[in-house]
Every structure is written in C-alpha cells, then in structure tokens.
N, C-alpha and C positions, 0 to 999 in steps of 0.2 A: 622862495625858500630853497635852499640848496640840498634839502634832505631827501626828497622823494617826489615822484611825479604826481600830478593831479589824478591821472588815470589810476595810478596805484592806490591813491587815497580812496577813490571811489570803490575799489574792489577789495580792499584789504580786509582780511579776516584775522590777520596777525600783523603785528607792527613791523614796519620796515624802515630803514634809514640808511641812506648812502649805499644802497645795493646790498644791505645786510638784512637777513631774515632773523626774526626772533624765534628761537626754538624752545619749546616748552620742556625744559629739562630742570631737574632739581639735583643735579650732580655737582658737588663742590669742585670736582676736577676741571670742569669747564671754566669756572670762575678763576681757578688757580692759573690758568693759561693766559689770562689777560695781561697785556704789557703796561697796564695803567692801574692806579690805585682805585679800589672800590670805596664808595661812600655809603654811609647809613646814618640813622639818627644818632646823635651824640649820647654820652653816658647819662644824661638827664632822663632818657627814656629807659625804663626798667622792665618793660613788658617783653613778651615773646618776640623773637626774631627768626626769620625763615627765608630760605632761598626761593627764588621765583624762576627766572629764565635769563638766558644770555642770547645775544645776537652775534653771529659770526659770519664772515665772508665765506665764499666757496672754498677758499684755501685753508679755512679753519681758524683764521685770525679773529679773535674776540674783539668786538668793537663797542658793545654796550651791554648792559644787563641791569637787572632789578633785584632789590632786596626788600622783603616785607617786614612790617613791624605792627604788632598788635594781633588782632583776630583776623584770620584769613577770611576775606569777604565772600559772602554768598552771592551767587550769580543773580539771583532774583530775590532781593530783600523784601521782607514783609513790611509794607509801609505802616502798619498798625503796631508793629514791634520792631522799632529801628535799633537793632543790636550791633550793627556793623561798626567797628571802631578800629580803623587801620590807617597806616600811611605807608606808601611805597616810594622808595627812593631809586631813581634811575641814574646811572652813571654812563656818560657817553664820552668816548675818547675824542679829544680834539684832533681833527684830521683835515688836511687840505685836500683839494681835489687831486686825485691821483689814479694810477693804474693799480689794479689788484694783482696779487701773485699769480693768478690763473689767467691773466691777460684781459680781465674785465675792467670796468670803469667804476671807481668809487667817487661819489660826489662829496663835497666838503661837509663837515658837520659844524653846526653853529648852536647858539642858544635855542633857535627855532627847532632844531632837531630834538632837543630835550623836551621842549614844549609839545611837540607833535607826539612823541612817544608817551609822555605823561597823559595827554588828552585821550589818545586812543587806548591807553592802559585803563583809564577810569571807565571808558565805555565797555571794555571787555569784562568788567566786574559789575555791570549794570544791566538790568532788565526791567523796564517799567512794568509794574504789575498789571496795567490795563491791556498789555499786549499779549496775544497768544504766541505760541512758538512759531507759527507760520508767518507772522508779521515781523518777527524780530530781525530777520536778515535785512528787510527793507529799512527798518528803523536804524539798524546799525550802519548801513551804507550812508544814509542821510546824515546821521550824527558824525560819522567819520569824516565826511566831506567838510562839515562845519568845523570840526577840530583841526583839520588841515588848514583851512582858511584863517582860523584864529591864530594858529601857530605861525603863520606867514605874516602876521600883522601885530607883532608884539608891542608896537607903539600905539595901537588903536584903542578905541574907547572900551573894549571888552576887558582890557587888562589894567590893573592898578599896580603901584609899586609897593614892595614890601622888603624890608631889610631883615635878614636872619643871619645868625652866626654860622660861619663855615670854618671849622678848625679854630674857633674862638674869635674870628675876625668878622665884623659886620659886613654882609655882602648883599648887594641889591638883587632882587628877584622880581620877575613879572608874575602877577598873581591874578587868578580869576576864580569865581565861584559859579556853580550851577545847581540845579535841583538835585543833581546826582552826586555832588561832592565838589572838591576844590582841586585846582591844578596850579603848579608854579614851575618856573624855569629860570635858571641863571647860569653863570659860569664862574669857575674858580680861577685863581691866579696860576694854577698848575696845568695839568694835562687833560682836564676833563670839563665837560658841561654837566650841570645837574638839573634833573627834573624830579618832580614829586607829584603825587596825587593821593587823595585820601577822603575818608568819610568818617564822621563821628569823632574825629580828633581835630582840634583847632590847629591850623597851620601857623598861627601867630606865635605859638609857644615853642615851635620846633627849632632845633639846631642840628647841624650836620657835621660829621667828622669822618676822617679816613678810618676804614675798618682795619684794625691792626692784624686780625686773623680771620679771614672769611670763613674758615672752618667752624668758627663758633656759631655761625648761622645754620649749620648742618646738624647740630646736636639735638 
C-alpha cells in the first residue's frame, strides 16, 4: 500500500496517510482550505451532521478529512445498551507520489488510503468493554496493524463488493464488517477516494454526494 509505513501503522495513535497527520480540529476554516470537494451522505439522510477532523501536510495543504452523520460515537459503548448510530465519511484527495511544499515526500493516495483511514477511524471510536484503560493501547496497536494489513489487500477474502450511489451513479466499494462496525472504501470518477465507517446504521442503504456547503456541518 502506498499510504503509510508498517512501522507507522504499529505506532499510530492518530491516522496518517501519505505523510499527512490527521489533526483533531472542528473548525470549518480548515475544511474550506481544501482544494478538492468534500463528500458526505446524500440528501436521503436527514439526521445530524457534524465536522470531525482534517489531515494536512506540513505546509498546510489539506489532503483528507472526515464528516460525521448521526450520533457522535461514544469511545466505550455499553454492549448492553447499543445506542451508537453513526456513519463517518472520509474524503481523500487523489494524489500521485510527489514532493511536498516543504521539501518532504508525499506518497501516492489510493483506495487503500481511504480503507486504512476508515479502518483506523473505526478503531478510534471503539473500546471493548472487557478491556481496562491500561490494556487499550496494546489492543489498539494490534488492531491498527490488522487494519493496515486489510487495507493493503482489498482483493482479499476479508472484503466483499458493494455498489452504492455516489452523486447518483452506482459505484463499486470494498466492504467489510467486524464486531466493532463496518468499513468501506472506493473511488470516485473525480478528484477523491472515499472511505466510510459506522455502527448502528446499515451501510447497504447509504448514498454519497458532494457537500455543497461544508459550513452546514458546523451549525
């Protein structure tokens, strides 16, 4: 996979892709700086929408980001009361391997990039109830490595195929489920790759579209 190193996957506590760090910010100004369109769930979804985080290079160029839909997930859901119902859409700018503006190196982004960000994103909103706080870091490292390997093998047996509408056009996605939720990844005909993850909302009924005004997610 062209998106991140295996060592980075083992140690990641935040998502990285192509040398880009995901910064936990909920400021619409960061989203407005992106040179690509943002995607979210289409108009069929009528629930809450909210900003999450963007990933930018050292020179400030926004390369990916996430938007949330539904209820903001709890980090440690109660298995006896499964109330989490959310879907997160990740937009990743299509980019070849190149030099960054500060002289660094940016690896290419692919559908695997979106799959990796979605997989690690789902992990960030998951904390198995049987684990105490001291063990969560070890669990997260292990699961992050698994997410990296799965994203690197989108044609493997862990993934199935799913067609969902993107701007009204049926688009193929790679899809997988786990006990923590679901993850999917695909690419548009335009400037971006799409990833998504969620829990409590079926992925099979989702559709994606360009967000006409990202400021609507900040209201």
